[in-house]
C-alpha positions in Angstrom: -11.2 13.4 2.0 -9.1 10.2 0.8 -5.6 9.5 0.7 -4.5 8.0 -2.7 -1.4 6.7 -3.9 -0.6 6.2 -7.6 2.6 4.3 -8.6 3.9 5.7 -11.8 6.4 3.8 -14.3 5.6 5.6 -17.6 3.6 2.6 -18.9 0.1 3.0 -20.8 -1.6 1.4 -17.8 -0.2 4.1 -15.5 -1.3 6.8 -17.7 -4.8 5.4 -17.9 -4.8 5.4 -14.0 -3.6 8.8 -14.1 -6.4 10.0 -16.3 -8.9 8.1 -14.3 -7.6 10.1 -11.1 -7.6 13.4 -12.9 -11.3 12.9 -13.6 -12.3 11.6 -10.2 -10.3 13.2 -7.8 -11.8 15.4 -5.1 -10.2 18.8 -4.1 -9.4 17.7 -0.5 -7.9 14.5 -1.5 -4.4 13.8 -0.6 -2.6 12.2 -3.5 0.8 10.9 -3.7 2.8 9.9 -6.9 5.3 7.3 -6.6 8.2 6.1 -9.1 10.7 3.5 -7.8 14.0 3.4 -9.7 16.5 0.5 -9.7 19.5 0.9 -7.8 22.8 1.7 -9.3 25.5 -0.6 -7.6 28.9 -1.8 -7.8 31.6 -0.3 -10.3 29.1 2.0 -11.9 28.2 3.8 -8.8 31.9 4.1 -7.9 32.7 5.6 -11.3 29.9 8.0 -11.3 29.8 9.1 -7.6 26.9 9.1 -5.4 25.5 12.8 -6.5 25.8 11.9 -10.1 23.8 8.6 -9.4 21.2 10.5 -7.1 20.5 13.0 -10.0 20.2 10.3 -12.5 17.6 8.5 -10.3 15.8 11.8 -9.9 15.7 12.6 -13.6 14.7 9.0 -14.5 11.9 9.5 -11.9 10.7 12.6 -13.4 10.8 11.5 -16.9 8.6 8.3 -15.9 6.2 10.5 -14.2 6.0 13.3 -16.8 3.0 12.4 -18.9 1.0 11.4 -15.9 1.8 14.8 -14.3 0.7 16.7 -17.4 -2.7 15.1 -17.2 -3.2 15.7 -13.6 -1.7 19.2 -13.9 -4.2 19.9 -16.8 -7.0 18.6 -14.4 -5.8 21.0 -11.5 -5.0 18.0 -9.3 -2.6 18.9 -6.5 -0.2 15.9 -5.6 3.1 15.4 -3.8 6.0 13.5 -5.9 8.0 10.5 -4.3 10.8 8.9 -6.1 12.4 5.9 -4.3 15.3 3.7 -5.0 
């Protein structure tokens, strides 16, 4: 069993890495998908509110990982998602 970390940003390179992982992952592997969002600070955060900013980061993170997740899901790969700010 291996522990694997795949950073995803929606780029073509990240998608290629996800495809490689989909083809080579073993059923017992512990796989973590990570997306890092830039923080929203200052006036924008004050105007939108903390909950809206948190929702924005979550949605943007999911969008950046969507295609890679679809490839992994199609291959039956089990993973954990992490969206960091």
